[in-house]
C-alpha positions in Angstrom: 96.3 38.7 109.1 95.1 42.0 107.3 96.0 43.0 103.9 95.7 46.7 102.7 95.3 47.8 105.8 96.1 51.8 106.3 99.6 51.5 107.3 100.3 48.8 104.3 98.5 51.4 102.0 101.1 54.4 103.5 103.7 52.9 103.1 103.4 51.7 99.9 102.3 54.5 98.5 105.5 56.5 99.7 107.7 53.5 98.4 106.9 54.1 95.0 107.1 58.0 95.3 110.7 57.6 96.8 111.6 55.3 95.0 114.2 56.5 92.8 115.6 58.7 96.0 115.5 55.8 97.6 118.1 54.0 95.2 119.8 56.4 95.2 120.8 56.9 98.5 120.6 53.0 99.9 124.1 53.0 99.7 124.6 54.8 103.5 122.9 52.6 105.2 125.7 50.5 105.2 124.2 47.3 105.3 127.2 45.7 102.7 129.1 44.3 105.9 126.2 41.8 107.1 124.9 40.7 103.7 128.2 39.9 102.7 128.6 38.0 106.5 125.3 36.2 105.6 126.5 35.1 102.0 129.7 33.6 103.7 127.2 31.3 106.4 124.9 30.7 103.0 126.0 26.5 101.1 126.8 27.0 97.1 124.2 28.1 95.0 122.0 29.1 97.9 118.5 30.0 97.3 117.4 33.5 99.0 114.2 35.2 100.1 114.8 38.6 100.0 112.0 40.4 102.0 111.5 43.9 101.0 114.2 43.9 98.6 114.2 47.4 96.8 115.5 48.1 93.5 117.7 44.9 93.9 120.5 47.0 94.8 123.2 46.1 97.0 121.4 43.3 98.3 120.1 41.2 95.6 122.3 42.0 92.6 125.5 41.4 95.5 124.1 37.7 96.3 123.4 36.7 92.3 127.0 37.6 91.4 128.0 35.0 94.3 126.1 32.4 92.5 123.2 32.6 94.5 119.6 32.1 92.9 117.6 35.5 94.7 113.7 35.5 94.8 112.8 39.1 95.7 109.4 40.3 97.0 108.2 44.3 97.7 105.4 45.7 98.6 105.9 48.6 95.9 105.3 48.3 92.2 107.9 50.7 91.2 111.0 49.4 93.3 110.0 45.4 91.9 110.4 46.7 88.1 113.5 48.5 89.1 114.4 45.2 90.7 113.9 43.6 87.0 115.9 46.0 85.9 118.5 46.2 87.7 118.9 41.7 88.5 117.2 40.0 85.4 118.5 37.0 86.8 116.3 37.5 89.8 112.3 37.0 90.4 110.9 39.8 91.9 106.8 39.6 92.9 104.9 42.6 94.1 103.3 41.0 97.6 102.6 42.8 100.9 103.9 40.7 103.5 101.5 40.4 105.5 99.8 38.5 102.5 102.7 35.6 103.2 101.2 32.1 103.8 103.5 29.2 106.0 105.5 27.4 103.5 104.5 28.9 100.6 108.2 29.7 100.1 111.3 27.0 100.9 114.7 28.4 100.5 118.4 28.1 102.4 118.0 31.3 103.9 116.5 34.5 104.1 116.7 38.3 104.2 114.8 41.1 105.3 116.8 44.4 106.0 114.8 47.9 106.7 111.3 46.0 106.2 110.0 43.7 108.7 109.9 47.4 111.0 107.3 48.4 108.8 104.3 46.5 109.9 102.4 46.0 113.5 104.9 44.9 116.3 102.4 42.9 117.5 102.8 40.9 114.1 107.4 40.7 113.8 106.6 37.6 116.2 104.1 35.4 113.5 106.1 37.1 110.7 109.7 35.6 111.9 108.0 32.2 112.9 106.4 31.7 109.3 109.7 32.7 108.1 111.0 30.4 110.2 108.7 28.2 107.8 110.4 29.0 104.8 114.0 27.0 105.9 114.9 24.1 106.9 116.9 23.0 110.3 120.2 25.2 109.4 118.3 27.7 107.8 119.7 31.5 107.4 118.0 34.5 108.6 119.5 37.5 109.0 117.0 40.7 110.0 117.2 44.1 110.6 114.7 45.0 113.3 114.5 48.4 115.7 116.8 49.4 118.8 113.6 50.9 120.7 110.2 50.6 121.3 108.6 52.8 118.7 105.0 53.2 116.8 103.7 56.0 114.4 104.6 57.8 111.3 107.6 59.7 110.5 109.2 61.2 107.3 111.7 59.5 105.0 113.0 60.5 101.9 110.9 63.0 101.8 107.5 60.8 102.5 105.7 60.3 104.7 106.0 56.2 106.6 104.6 53.8 109.0 107.3 52.0 111.6 106.3 50.1 114.6 109.2 48.1 116.5 109.8 46.9 119.6 113.5 47.5 121.6 116.2 45.6 121.0 116.6 43.3 123.4 112.9 42.3 122.9 113.5 42.0 119.4 116.3 39.0 120.2 113.9 37.1 122.3 111.5 37.4 119.7 113.6 35.8 117.0 114.2 33.2 119.3 110.8 32.1 120.5 110.6 31.6 116.4 113.3 29.0 117.0 116.2 30.7 115.6 119.7 30.3 117.1 121.6 34.0 117.1 125.0 34.2 115.5 125.5 37.7 115.6 123.5 40.7 116.3 124.7 44.1 116.5 123.3 48.0 116.7 124.4 49.2 113.8 124.6 53.1 113.1 125.7 54.2 110.0 123.5 56.3 107.7 121.8 58.9 110.7 120.0 55.8 111.7 119.8 53.0 114.1 118.7 49.7 113.4 119.9 46.3 114.8 121.1 43.9 112.9 120.2 39.6 113.9 122.3 37.1 111.6 120.7 33.7 112.8 120.5 30.2 112.2 117.1 27.5 112.1 117.0 25.4 115.0 
């Protein structure tokens, strides 16, 4: 899968420029209820990969306080700098998701919120299968996805970003096709946005 294409460049630039604004308003998206549910099905001192970790708050700081070991990756250099400051006990790296390799990580859980839809939807199934390769049987995935079919540029916190996603039913199918059992799926409408949240277990 290609790296440093035009949408990756656009999104990297946007998230670098909006980093402080996004961090300041991140709490409007009430993902905490789903993160708590994800944390509740993890083993003690789980190794967790946060894909699209942003500034590390409010997800990674919560997981770390619960005793888990967190590694975060994000395309934005500025977001990673904030994450390292906000969560010094985590490990953070600048990565484009399209550069990830099969079995590159071995973790107990993966969280990927507000991230997957910034990549081409034709790559989503491959990425979900890649996530599966990072997990043993029974490993847990929490992911947010789109609720309708869309592809194109739009505004986010005053910057232009690029997104691409299928509708909610297709997204549920993709998670199952990647080898996961659905434990929860819910359309969330907080923060004037709509996202499908899926909690799943690798079969």
